[in-house]
N, C-alpha and C positions, 0 to 999 in steps of 0.2 A: 059607611066605614068599609074600607077595603084593606085587607091585609093578606099577607102570605102565610101559608101553612108550612111550617118547617117540619121536616120528617124527624121523628124521634122514636123511642122505643114504643110508645103508645100508638102512634099512627102506623108504624110498621106492623105491630102486633095485630091491630085491627085489620089491616090490609091482608096479612097472611092468613088470618082466620077467615076472612071473606073468600080468599082463594081456596081454602080448604073446603068450605061449604059449597062452593060452586064448581069444584073439581078442576080448578085452574092450577094444576101442579107446576107447570113451567113458570108461571108468573110468581108462584110462591118461592121457587128457587131463585128467580131473578131478584126478588125482594130481599131474600137472605144475603145474596151476593152484594147487593147495594148497601146493606147494613154493614157488612164486613169492610167494604171499601170506604164507607163513611165513618168507620170506627164507632159504630153504634153497637152496644152490647147485645149479643144474641143469647137467649136463654132457652131453657128446656121447653117451655110452653110454645114458643115460636117454632122451634125445630120440630116438635111433636106435631104441630099443625101442618107444617110443610110435609112431614112424613105421611100424615093422614091424607093429605091431598094427593100424594103420589100413590098411596095405597088404594084410593078409590079408583084409580085408573090401572091398577095392577102393575105398576112400575116398581117391581121388586128390586131390580138391580140399582135403580136410582135411590130407593129407600135404604138399601144396605150401604150405599156410598155415603149418604147423609148421616146415617147412624155411625159409621166409621169416623166421619169428620167430627161428629159430636164428641166421641171418645177421645180423639186426638186433640181437640180443642178444650178438653176438660169441662165440657158442658154435661151436666148431670143427666143421666137417662133415668127413666122411670117405667112403671108398668104400662102406661099409655103409649110411650114411645115404642117399647118392645112389642106390645100387642098389635099396634098398627103395622110394624115391620113384618111380624109373623103373618098377619092377615094379607099383606101384599105378596108375600112368598106363596101363600096358599092360593091366591088369585092367579099368580103366575105359574102355578103348578111346580113350584120349586120347593118340594117338601123337605129335601135334605137341608136346604138353607134354613127352613123354618125350624127343623129339629136342632140344628146348630145354634140358632138364635135362642131357643129355649134353654139350651145348655149354658150359653153365655149369660143369659139373664139370671139364672140361678147362681152362677159363679160371681156375678156382679152384686149379689145379695139383693136382687130385686125379686120380690115374691110374686110368682105368676098367679093369676086367678083362674078359675075354672072356665072352660070354653064349652 
């Protein structure tokens, strides 16, 4: 039996999660872009995984850009999303951005946890 695997939310989500775990942040962003081009729905978990992949490499500017796109696209943000973005800022020595994110997090009614 030979068949084709068609990309859908499940396959994209698994691939983005694998990228997060392996630190392949550029690939995770490519996959998100392919989802948008293919009109596949993007959700909080997928975006958070891509943000975490960027965070692992200290790509704080990329992380902030993705977080901004989530807000623009009305994709819900959560504690995991903000925590990864704040961690990316910390790794990039962008403490002012981290403090601003914490403020935005509270304004967005997302309860921060203790660090």
